[in-house]
Structures are given as C-alpha cells and as structure tokens.
C-alpha positions as CSV (number, residue, x, y, z in Angstrom):
1,M,238.5,-7.4,181.3
2,G,241.3,-5.1,180.2
3,C,240.5,-1.4,180.5
4,F,242.1,2.0,180.9
5,F,242.2,3.9,184.1
6,L,240.5,7.3,184.2
7,F,240.1,8.7,187.7
8,V,240.6,7.5,191.3
9,D,239.1,8.3,194.7
10,R,240.9,6.1,197.1
11,D,239.5,2.5,196.8
12,T,237.0,3.4,194.0
13,F,238.0,4.5,190.5
14,W,236.6,4.9,187.0
15,V,237.9,3.0,184.0
16,K,237.1,3.4,180.3
17,V,235.9,0.1,179.0
18,S,234.9,1.3,175.5
19,P,234.9,4.7,173.7
20,D,231.4,5.5,175.1
21,K,231.4,3.6,178.4
22,D,233.1,4.3,181.8
23,L,232.8,1.8,184.7
24,K,232.9,2.8,188.4
25,V,235.0,0.1,190.2
26,R,235.3,-0.6,193.9
27,L,238.2,-2.6,195.1
28,I,237.1,-5.8,196.9
29,G,238.3,-6.6,200.4
30,I,239.9,-3.3,201.4
31,D,239.0,0.1,202.7
32,T,241.2,3.2,202.6
33,P,240.8,6.4,204.8
34,E,238.2,8.9,203.6
35,V,239.2,12.2,201.9
36,K,237.0,15.2,202.6
37,W,233.6,15.2,200.9
38,E,230.2,16.7,201.5
39,G,229.0,15.6,204.9
40,L,232.5,14.7,206.2
41,T,234.0,17.6,208.2
42,E,237.6,16.3,208.2
43,E,239.5,13.9,206.0
44,Q,240.9,10.9,207.7
45,P,244.7,10.5,208.1
46,G,246.2,8.8,205.1
47,G,243.2,9.4,202.8
48,K,244.9,11.9,200.6
49,E,248.1,9.8,200.4
50,A,246.1,6.7,199.4
51,S,244.2,8.6,196.7
52,E,247.4,10.2,195.3
53,Y,249.3,6.9,195.4
54,V,246.7,4.9,193.5
55,K,246.2,7.8,191.0
56,N,249.9,7.9,190.2
57,L,250.1,4.1,190.1
58,L,247.2,3.8,187.6
59,K,247.5,6.9,185.5
60,G,247.5,5.9,181.8
61,K,247.7,2.2,182.6
62,K,245.6,-0.8,181.6
63,V,244.1,-2.9,184.4
64,L,242.6,-6.3,184.5
65,L,239.4,-6.7,186.5
66,E,238.5,-10.0,188.2
67,Y,235.0,-10.4,189.6
68,D,233.8,-12.4,192.6
69,V,230.4,-13.9,193.4
70,Q,228.8,-10.5,193.8
71,K,229.5,-8.2,190.8
72,Y,227.9,-5.0,192.1
73,D,227.5,-3.3,195.5
74,P,224.3,-1.6,196.7
75,Y,225.6,1.7,195.2
76,G,225.9,0.2,191.7
77,R,229.7,0.1,191.7
78,T,231.4,-2.8,190.1
79,L,233.3,-4.9,192.7
80,A,236.6,-6.2,191.5
81,Y,240.0,-7.5,192.2
82,V,242.4,-5.4,190.2
83,Y,245.7,-6.4,188.5
84,L,248.2,-4.1,186.9
85,E,249.9,-4.8,183.7
86,D,253.0,-6.0,185.6
87,S,250.7,-8.5,187.4
88,T,250.7,-6.5,190.7
89,F,247.6,-7.4,192.7
90,L,246.4,-3.9,193.6
91,N,244.1,-4.8,196.4
92,A,246.8,-6.7,198.3
93,H,249.5,-4.2,197.4
94,L,247.6,-1.4,199.1
95,L,247.3,-3.6,202.3
96,E,251.0,-4.5,202.2
97,I,252.2,-0.9,202.0
98,G,249.8,0.2,204.7
99,L,247.5,2.5,202.6
100,A,244.4,0.3,203.2
101,R,242.9,-2.0,205.8
102,L,241.2,-5.3,205.3
103,A,237.4,-4.8,205.0
104,T,234.7,-7.4,204.4
105,Y,231.0,-6.7,203.8
106,P,228.1,-9.1,203.8
107,R,226.6,-10.0,200.5
108,M,223.5,-8.0,199.7
C-alpha cells in the first residue's frame, strides 16, 4: 500500500492513506528508545534522535507498507515492514545505524 507520511513518534507513525483516513503504523521487529511522555519521568538516551531521524527521513515521502501474519497489535496499531521510495527497508535501516534494537513480541 503506498501512502504519504504524516507524523512520527520513534517506531510508530501516522500515514495518510486517503483524503479522510489516517493509519497509525508500528514498525515490526524493532524498538527505539522512549521519548518523554505522560508517566515516563525521563526520556531514554537516543529517543529524541531516533524520532527526529525518522521524521526527517519520511517527511513528505511515500512509503510502502508490507504486512506480516498479524496485521494489528493489541493497541490497534497497524504492524508493518516499511519501504521508502528508494527501496530502503526502514525497519532494518534503523537497526543498521544503531537507532533501534531488535524486538520481537508474541502473537496475541
């Protein structure tokens, strides 16, 4: 599915899939450090950098979403592998440059 990037928060971001529909996407297989949010007293090292990097990388770009066996997580986010227009595999790219760590979660 090709869609336009809207907003990012580390390993989760929103994309516009139609004029009246936005989709909340969670990157499969990775986790990035937390940025400060309600309930978290301090942001984790690297959280702000990961968020800014992904935001700058995706701003105004189209992405291709590829789904796995489980399409949604328990929070209603769409789980996806994400490819940029130049074929960069975003999930792996963030691991390669050290802004994310490998993370697997059991199917719900």
